[in-house]
N, C-alpha and C positions, 0 to 999 in steps of 0.2 A: 349222279355222284360228282361230276365235274363242276356243277354249279355250287355244290357244297364245298368242294376243294377251293374253288376260286373265291368263295365268300369267307374262307378261313375257318370253316366249321370242322374240317377234317385235317388231322395231322399225321395219320398213319392209314395205309391201305394194306390189308392182309388178304392174300389169296392162297388157295391150296397149292397151286403151281403156276408157272408162267403162262400156261395155255389158258388159264381162267381170266387173265387180265385182258386178253384179246386175241382174236385169231389172225388179225392182220399184223404181220411181223413188223412192218414199218411203223404203224400206229403204236404198237406195244413198246417198241424201242424208243419212240419219241416221248411216250409217257414216262418211261423209266429214266431216261437220260436227260430230258429237258423239262417236261411239265412238272413232275413231282418235285425235283430239286428247286425249281423256280418258285414253288409255293411252300417250300420247306416241309414237304410231305415225305414221311418215311415209307418205304415200300418193302414188304416182306412177302416172299414166295416160299412157303413152308417146305414142300417136298423137294424143291430145287435148291434149298439151303442158301437162298439169297436174301440178304438184308442190306438195304441201301445205307444203313448207318455204319455197318462194319465192312462193306464190300470193298475189295481192292479193285478199283476201276480199270487198272492195267490188265488184270487177269480176266475180269468179267467183260471187258470191252469186246471181246471176241466170242466168249461163251454164251452170253445172254442173247445177242442177235442171232447166233446160230440156232439156239434152242427155240427162239421165237419163229425163225424161218421153218424149222422142222415142224413145229406145232401148226403153223399156217398150212404147210403142204399136207400134213396128216389130216387136218380137218377137211380140206378139199377132197382128199382121196376117200375118206370115210363117207362124206356126203355123196360123192358120186356112186360109191358102192351101195349105199342105202337106197338111192333113187333107182339104180339099176335093179336091185332086188325087188323093190316095190313094183316096178314096171313089169317084171317077169311074173310076179304074183297076179297083177291085174290082167295080164294077157292070158293067164291060165284060168281067169274067171274067179280068182280068190278075192274075198273081201278083206281089205286092209285097214278099215276105219275102226275107231274106238266104239262108236255107237251106230246102231243100225237106223235106217229111216223107218218112219211109222209105217207099219204094214208087214215088216219083216223082223225076224230075230236071228241070232246066230245059232247054227246047228249045234246040238248037244255033242254030236260025234266029231265035228270038224268046225272049229271056231272061225275058220276062214271061208265058211260057206253060209250063205243066207238061205233061210227057209221061210215060207209064209207064216206069219203069226196069225192064227185063226181069228182071234178077237179083233185085232187091228185091221187085218185084211178085209174083214167083213165091212168095217166102217169105211175103208178106202173105196170099196166097191159101191157103197151107198153114195159117197161123195161124187164119184164119176157118174153114177146114174142120175143124181139130182142135177148135175151140171148139164148133162145131155137133155134133161127135161127143161132146162132154161133158167134154173136158179142162179143167182149171183153168188160170188164167193162169200159175201157178207151174209146173205140169206141162208146159205148152207151152214155157216158158222153159228148163226143164231139158232137154227133148227137143231144142230148137234147139242148146243148148250141146253136148250129147252128139253131135249130128250134125256139129259143127264149123262151124256156120253163123255167119258174122260178125254181131255185134250191130250195131245202127244206128250207134253211135259208131265202132266198128272199121271198118265199111264206109265211113264218111265219111273216116276217116284213109286207108284204102286208095285212095280216089278222089282224095286230095290236097286235100280241102277243109280250109280253115283254120278249124277248129271248136274252140271252147273251151267248157268247162262249169265251173260252180262246184261241181258235185257231185263228191264224192270218189270216185275210181275206182281200180280195181286196175290193174296194169301193162297187162293186156289186159282191156278191158271185156267183161263177160258179159251175157247176156240176163237180164232181170229181169221179175217179174210186172207191175211198173209200166210197163215198156216195152211189154209185151204189151197191157195195158189201154189204154195211149195209142193204140196202133195200132187196137184194136178200137173205140174210142169217138170217134176223130177223124174227122169227116165229111170 
């Protein structure tokens, strides 16, 4: 966004509230009071009823920095609480991720508990057995593809999981040595 502002492509920035501009109150204040005016950019925070075009800077010179400071403190507080809650869940053995690793699924009774996925767990057992027999990761991947066994990504698609990846994949994802290594090394 800043590159577009500096290039003159943006003349107005609209956010829901001041907290959406930035969590760091010093940086947010610098943007509102220095950067945006320097580039003739109008700034509007809807729910905070702030519009730089009509703002009385004598009145807002104290209010805006205080709100930005409160937003900064609030986001740090919430972040700490979330991390603490997740730590407690992990210590209790609860699963907190969005997607399970290949070989497991979320329990129907308790979404924070993992249970073996019979189909995938059987494949994981075969992978470990073949590795013990001396097969390389690539040889295991080729063997699984030759047997027509669904790769972890294809299995997620089959189960209807809304799973996206930034990795470039073929129309039908195949097994790879990286996927095998991940399964073998992920405790």
